[in-house]
VMD Tcl script that draws the C-alpha trace (Angstrom):
set ca {
  {38.64 12.78 11.45}
  {39.60 16.03 9.45}
  {37.50 19.30 9.29}
  {36.98 18.93 5.58}
  {35.79 15.39 5.90}
  {33.08 16.56 8.63}
  {32.18 19.56 6.47}
  {31.71 17.15 3.56}
  {29.43 14.72 5.77}
  {27.32 17.51 7.17}
  {26.69 18.89 3.86}
  {25.84 15.59 2.33}
  {23.50 14.59 5.26}
  {21.77 17.96 5.10}
  {21.22 17.55 1.28}
  {20.01 14.15 1.24}
  {18.30 13.47 4.64}
  {18.04 16.88 6.41}
  {15.90 18.55 3.59}
  {13.79 15.59 3.33}
  {12.98 15.77 7.22}
  {11.87 19.35 6.97}
  {9.82 18.64 3.65}
  {8.25 15.65 5.43}
  {7.61 17.68 8.63}
  {5.72 20.48 6.79}
  {3.62 18.40 4.78}
  {2.52 16.09 7.76}
  {1.65 19.26 10.01}
  {-0.37 20.37 7.12}
  {-2.05 17.28 6.92}
  {-2.93 17.06 10.64}
  {-4.24 20.34 10.46}
  {-6.59 19.76 7.86}
  {-7.89 16.58 9.46}
  {-7.67 14.57 6.43}
  {-5.50 11.52 5.64}
  {-2.93 11.27 2.92}
  {0.36 9.96 1.86}
  {3.85 11.19 2.08}
  {6.24 9.84 -0.49}
  {9.98 10.16 -0.07}
  {12.25 8.91 -3.00}
  {15.48 7.45 -2.21}
  {17.97 5.16 -4.15}
  {19.40 1.54 -3.90}
  {22.11 2.91 -1.82}
  {19.95 3.11 1.11}
  {19.47 -0.58 1.12}
  {22.94 -1.87 0.41}
  {26.55 -1.18 1.02}
  {28.56 0.85 -1.67}
  {32.51 1.20 -1.34}
  {33.14 4.95 -1.21}
  {29.51 5.82 -0.32}
  {29.51 5.75 3.29}
  {27.82 9.32 3.86}
  {25.48 8.97 0.99}
  {24.46 5.51 1.83}
  {23.87 6.49 5.38}
  {21.83 9.59 4.31}
  {19.64 7.11 2.07}
  {19.17 4.65 4.79}
  {17.94 7.49 7.07}
  {15.41 8.66 4.39}
  {13.90 4.84 4.45}
  {14.06 4.90 8.16}
  {12.43 8.39 8.53}
  {9.79 7.66 6.13}
  {8.69 4.32 7.76}
  {8.79 6.08 11.19}
  {6.66 9.10 10.14}
  {4.11 6.59 8.60}
  {3.77 4.96 11.79}
  {3.69 8.12 14.07}
  {1.15 9.68 11.80}
}
mol new
graphics top color blue
foreach p $ca { graphics top sphere $p radius 0.5 }
foreach p [lrange $ca 0 end-1] q [lrange $ca 1 end] { graphics top cylinder $p $q radius 0.2 }
display resetview
């Protein structure tokens, strides 16, 4: 794999999954610290649940958002 490809892959994952992780963590920590329940709602796209030619990195990131959200719900 070429470096430009990896740079693009990393940037796309950071923007579409990494930032969702950081935001979810921050909100979850505040909810736990306050001792109150609540909900974290992350929004993704249909590409997280189906294959789309030419969208491997984007689809992987969106699938990651789905799994991250479900896992956080179980852990919290």
